[in-house]
ZALOSE-291683 format. One record per residue: x, y, z of N, C-alpha, C in turn; residue number from 1. Coordinates in steps of 0.2 Angstrom, whole numbers, plus 2048, in hexadecimal, padded with zeros to 3 digits. Layout:
BEGIN
n_px|n_py|n_pz|ca_px|ca_py|ca_pz|c_px|c_py|c_pz|resi
X|Y|Z|X|Y|Z|X|Y|Z|NUM
...
//
This chain:
BEGIN
n_px|n_py|n_pz|ca_px|ca_py|ca_pz|c_px|c_py|c_pz|resi
882|57C|68D|884|57D|686|888|575|684|1
885|574|67D|887|56C|679|890|56C|677|2
893|567|679|89A|567|677|89C|569|66E|3
896|569|66B|899|56C|664|899|573|666|4
894|575|668|893|57D|669|899|581|66C|5
89A|57D|673|8A1|57E|677|8A8|57F|66F|6
8A8|579|66D|8AD|579|669|8AF|57E|664|7
8A6|580|664|8A7|585|65C|8A9|58C|662|8
8A5|58D|666|8A8|593|668|8B0|595|66A|9
8B3|58F|66C|8B8|58E|66F|8BC|58F|669|10
8B9|58E|662|8BF|590|65C|8BF|596|65B|11
8B9|598|65C|8B6|5A1|659|8BA|5A4|65D|12
8B9|5A3|663|8BE|5A7|668|8C7|5A8|667|13
8C9|5A4|664|8CF|59F|662|8CF|5A6|65C|14
8CC|5A5|658|8CC|5A7|651|8CC|5AF|654|15
8C8|5B0|657|8C8|5B7|65A|8CC|5BC|65C|16
8D0|5B8|660|8D7|5B8|662|8DF|5BA|65E|17
8DC|5B6|65A|8E2|5B7|654|8E0|5BB|650|18
8DB|5BC|64D|8D9|5C2|648|8DA|5C8|64B|19
8D9|5CB|653|8D9|5D0|658|8E2|5D2|657|20
8E6|5CB|657|8EB|5CC|657|8EE|5CE|651|21
8EC|5CD|64C|8F0|5CF|644|8F0|5D6|645|22
8EC|5DA|646|8EA|5E1|644|8E4|5E4|646|23
8E6|5EB|64A|8E0|5ED|64B|8DD|5F2|646|24
8DD|5F0|641|8D8|5F6|63A|8D1|5F2|63A|25
8D3|5EB|63D|8CB|5E7|638|8C8|5E6|640|26
8C9|5EA|645|8C5|5E9|64C|8BF|5EB|64B|27
8BA|5EE|646|8B3|5ED|646|8B0|5E5|643|28
8B5|5E4|63D|8B4|5DD|63B|8B4|5D9|641|29
8B7|5D9|644|8B8|5D1|64A|8B1|5D3|64F|30
8B0|5D9|64F|8AA|5DA|655|8A3|5D9|651|31
8A2|5DA|64A|89F|5D8|646|89D|5D2|647|32
8A2|5CE|647|8A1|5C5|646|8A0|5C4|64D|33
8A2|5C8|653|8A0|5C5|659|898|5C6|65B|34
897|5CC|658|88F|5CE|659|88B|5C7|656|35
88D|5C7|64F|88A|5BF|64D|88A|5B9|64E|36
88F|5B8|652|88F|5B0|658|88C|5B2|65E|37
88B|5B6|65E|887|5B8|664|880|5B7|664|38
87E|5BA|65C|877|5BA|65A|876|5B1|659|39
87A|5AE|657|879|5A9|653|878|5A3|659|40
87C|5A3|65D|87C|5A0|663|875|59F|668|41
873|59A|667|86B|598|66B|86E|593|674|42
86E|596|677|86E|591|67C|869|58C|67D|43
867|585|67E|865|582|67F|863|57E|687|44
85D|582|689|859|580|690|854|57F|691|45
855|579|696|850|574|697|84A|576|69C|46
843|577|698|83E|57A|69C|83C|577|6A4|47
83C|57A|6A9|83A|579|6AE|832|575|6AE|48
833|570|6B5|82D|56C|6B6|827|571|6B8|49
822|570|6B5|81D|572|6BA|81E|571|6C3|50
81C|576|6C6|81C|576|6CE|815|571|6CF|51
817|56E|6D5|80F|56A|6D6|80C|56F|6DA|52
805|56D|6D9|800|570|6DC|801|571|6E3|53
7FF|573|6E9|801|571|6F0|7F8|574|6F3|54
7F9|56D|6F5|7F2|56D|6F7|7F3|56D|701|55
7F1|571|702|7F0|573|70B|7EB|56F|710|56
7ED|56B|714|7E9|568|719|7E4|56C|71E|57
7DE|56A|71E|7DA|56B|721|7D8|56A|728|58
7DA|56A|72D|7D7|569|734|7D0|56C|733|59
7CC|565|736|7C5|567|733|7C0|567|73C|60
7C4|565|740|7C3|565|746|7C4|56A|74C|61
7C2|56E|74D|7C4|576|751|7C4|572|758|62
7C1|56D|75C|7C2|56D|760|7C7|567|763|63
7C8|564|75E|7CD|55F|75E|7D5|562|762|64
7D8|55D|765|7DF|55F|768|7E6|562|763|65
7E7|568|765|7EB|568|75E|7F2|563|75F|66
7F4|562|758|7FA|55E|759|801|560|75C|67
802|566|75B|807|568|75F|806|56C|764|68
802|569|767|803|56D|76E|805|568|774|69
80A|56C|778|80F|567|77D|80C|564|782|70
803|565|783|800|562|788|7FF|55C|787|71
800|55C|77F|7FE|554|77F|800|550|77F|72
807|552|77F|80B|54B|780|80D|54A|786|73
80C|54F|78C|80D|54E|794|807|54A|794|74
800|54B|792|7FB|544|793|7FC|540|792|75
801|53F|78B|801|539|78A|807|534|78E|76
80C|537|790|811|537|793|80E|536|79C|77
808|536|79D|807|537|7A4|802|52F|7A3|78
7FD|52E|79D|7FC|528|79D|7FF|521|79D|79
804|524|79A|807|51E|798|80D|51C|79E|80
80E|520|7A2|810|522|7AA|80D|51D|7AE|81
804|51D|7AF|802|51C|7B1|802|515|7B0|82
801|511|7A8|802|50B|7A9|808|507|7AA|83
80F|509|7A8|814|507|7A7|815|502|7AF|84
819|4FB|7AE|819|4FA|7B6|822|4FB|7B7|85
824|502|7B7|828|505|7BC|82A|505|7C1|86
82F|4FF|7C2|82F|4FE|7CA|832|504|7CC|87
833|50B|7CD|836|50E|7D0|830|514|7D1|88
828|512|7CE|821|517|7CE|81F|516|7D5|89
81E|51D|7D9|81D|51C|7E0|816|51C|7DF|90
812|51B|7E4|80B|517|7E7|809|51E|7E7|91
805|523|7E0|802|528|7E2|7FD|528|7E5|92
7F9|523|7E7|7F1|523|7E9|7F3|523|7F4|93
7F9|520|7F5|7F7|521|7FD|7F8|526|7FF|94
7F7|529|805|7F6|52D|806|7FF|531|80B|95
7FE|538|80B|805|538|80A|806|53A|811|96
80D|53B|815|80E|53B|81B|810|541|81D|97
811|545|822|811|54D|823|817|550|820|98
81E|54C|820|822|550|81F|824|54F|817|99
81E|54B|812|81F|54B|80C|81C|552|809|100
819|557|80D|819|55F|80B|81D|563|80A|101
822|561|80D|826|565|80E|82E|565|808|102
82F|568|806|836|569|800|83D|565|805|103
843|561|801|847|560|806|84B|566|809|104
84B|56D|805|851|570|806|84C|574|80A|105
847|574|80D|844|577|814|845|573|819|106
849|56F|81A|848|569|820|852|56A|821|107
851|56D|828|857|56D|82C|857|566|830|108
85E|560|82F|85F|55D|835|864|561|839|109
860|560|840|861|565|846|864|560|84C|110
865|559|84B|866|553|850|863|54D|84F|111
865|547|852|863|543|853|861|53E|85A|112
860|539|859|85D|537|85F|85D|530|860|113
85B|52B|863|85B|526|864|854|525|86B|114
84E|51F|866|847|51D|869|848|517|868|115
845|513|86D|842|50C|86C|84A|50B|867|116
84F|509|86B|855|504|865|854|50A|85D|117
850|510|85C|851|50E|854|852|517|853|118
858|519|84E|85B|520|84D|856|525|84A|119
855|52A|84C|851|52F|84D|857|535|84A|120
854|539|842|855|53F|842|850|545|845|121
854|54A|848|84C|551|849|84F|554|843|122
849|555|83F|849|55B|83A|844|561|83C|123
849|567|83A|844|56B|83D|841|56F|833|124
83D|571|836|839|573|82F|832|579|831|125
837|580|830|833|585|831|835|587|83A|126
82F|586|83F|832|586|846|82F|57F|849|127
82F|57C|845|82D|574|849|833|56E|847|128
833|56B|84C|839|567|84C|834|55E|84B|129
838|55B|848|833|554|846|838|54E|846|130
837|548|847|83A|543|848|83A|53E|843|131
83E|53C|83F|83E|538|837|843|531|83B|132
841|52D|839|844|526|83A|843|522|832|133
84A|51F|832|84A|51A|82D|843|517|829|134
841|518|821|83B|514|821|835|51B|81F|135
837|51F|822|830|525|823|831|529|81B|136
82C|52B|81A|82B|52F|814|82D|537|815|137
831|539|811|832|542|810|835|543|80B|138
832|54A|80C|833|54E|805|82D|54D|800|139
82F|553|7FB|828|552|7F4|82A|54F|7F1|140
831|54B|7F0|831|546|7EA|830|540|7EB|141
82D|53E|7EF|82B|538|7F3|832|532|7F5|142
834|536|7FB|839|535|7FC|83A|531|802|143
83D|52B|802|83D|527|809|843|527|80D|144
845|528|813|848|528|817|84D|521|816|145
853|523|815|857|51A|815|85B|519|81A|146
85E|51E|81D|862|51C|822|862|524|826|147
862|521|82D|864|529|832|86B|528|838|148
870|52B|835|877|52A|837|877|531|83C|149
87C|532|840|87D|536|844|880|53F|841|150
87F|540|83B|882|544|838|87E|546|833|151
878|542|82F|875|540|82A|871|53B|82B|152
86A|53E|826|867|539|822|866|537|81B|153
866|532|819|866|532|811|85F|52E|80F|154
85D|530|809|856|532|805|856|52E|800|155
852|52B|7FE|851|529|7F7|84A|52C|7F4|156
84B|52F|7F0|846|533|7ED|846|530|7E4|157
83D|531|7E3|83D|52E|7DC|83A|536|7D8|158
83B|536|7D4|83B|53D|7CF|837|53A|7C7|159
835|53D|7C5|832|53C|7BD|839|540|7B8|160
83B|53E|7B4|840|53E|7B0|83D|543|7AB|161
83F|546|7A3|83C|549|79F|837|544|79B|162
83A|53C|79D|836|539|797|82F|537|79B|163
82F|538|7A1|829|535|7A4|82A|52F|7A9|164
831|52E|7A9|834|528|7AC|837|529|7B3|165
833|524|7BB|836|525|7BD|83F|523|7C2|166
840|526|7C4|848|525|7C5|84A|526|7CD|167
84E|523|7CF|851|525|7D4|856|52C|7D5|168
855|52E|7D9|85C|534|7DD|85D|533|7E6|169
862|534|7E6|864|533|7ED|863|539|7F0|170
861|53C|7F7|863|543|7FB|867|541|800|171
867|547|803|86A|546|80A|86A|54D|80D|172
869|54D|812|866|551|819|86C|550|81E|173
872|555|81E|877|554|825|876|557|828|174
879|557|830|877|55A|835|878|561|835|175
873|566|836|877|56D|836|87C|570|83D|176
87F|573|83C|881|573|844|880|57C|844|177
87E|57F|84B|87F|586|84D|882|58B|848|178
889|589|848|88C|58D|843|88C|58D|83B|179
888|589|837|886|58A|831|880|58E|82F|180
87C|592|835|877|595|835|877|59A|838|181
87C|59F|83A|87C|5A3|83C|87C|5A9|83B|182
//
């Protein structure tokens, strides 16, 4: 509403209140006047703009890769990882050693020994026992034994994070006593 119309409506409302307070015999006149004001008052509303036409995008090639397919992202990350100069990236083309076929959580360190001046850890996998020394590959996450101690072996593993980057993590296999596995 414009300022003029608001002032006019306010003045009319004030006049109506004054007239209503003067007496109760002329209530019909006041109601007629209020009906006349309602009839004469015209609100000014701007017309709404016409909506824009929606034009849907048509995908023409049905054999193309779906842009919302998560495998598309994984493929791109794999391609980027192959060409990146990441210093932690393992050599994926080298032949794997025997103990790289087993996860670390299936291995138990059951003892140590010295042979030719080198320390060896004795690892049990299923019912077989293997000798492991520093520098040997172990586990399914490109692990390498970094140290063989009397009570544990330290392993440096290389795994891919969610972004496809190769990151190091440290693992340890501790000597298991017979009391721990009864």
